N, C-alpha and C positions, 0 to 999 in steps of 0.2 A: 505494498499500499504506500503510495508516494507522501512522504512530508508534505502537510500543507502551507503555503506560503507563507502565513505569519512567523509561523515555527521555522523556515527556513531563516527568513530575514532574520530572527532573533541570534539563530544559530551562528550567521553570517557574521553579527554584528558583535558577537563576543568573543570568536576566536581573535589569535593572534595572526595576522598577514605578514610575511616578509616576501612578498611577491618582487620580481626584478623589474627594472622600469622597463625590460625589452618584452617581457610577457603579455599576451594578450589573453584575456578572461573573460568569459561570457558575462555580459551586463547584469542578468538576472541570478543566476548559483554559482558566479565566480570558479568556474571551470576553467580549468586551463586549455586555449583554444590552440594555439601556438606562438612562438618568439619570434620576435624579429633581430636577423641573421643580414649584416652589412647591406640594409636598404630592401631586404625581400623579407619573408614571412616562411618562416619555416612551420609543418603543417606535418604530424605524425600520428598516424593511427593503428588499430589494431595489424596483427600477423608482417609488420614489416614494412605498412607502406608508407615511403615516407615522399611530401614535395617540398620545393620553394618557389612559392609564387610571386608575382609583382601585386604591387597597390593600383585600385581598390581592391579589398580581399573582402567576401563575405561567405561565412558556414554557420549551420543549423547547429547550435550545442547539443552533443550528445546526453547532456546531463538530464536539461530540461525541455530541450525542444525552440529556443529562443532563436530567432534569428539575430544574429551579429554581424556589423561591419565596420573593417578599418579602411580610413579611407588614406591614410599616409603613416610611414613608420613613426611610432612612438619617440619624442622628445625626451632624452636623459634628463 
């Protein structure tokens, strides 16, 4: 059974976050979607599938199904 949104928000607000500035995370559940590597986004999936893609990048979160978009590399 999925965790209700209000409980998910509470859990997210109480845990310690030590994310790198190059991480691309879901706007809803904070799941790691990719990482900025030299101006391109590095995406990794199950069974060894890895991609380096250019911006803009759009992806659906595998955890909660939210559509996320990164239009440019994050500034450090």
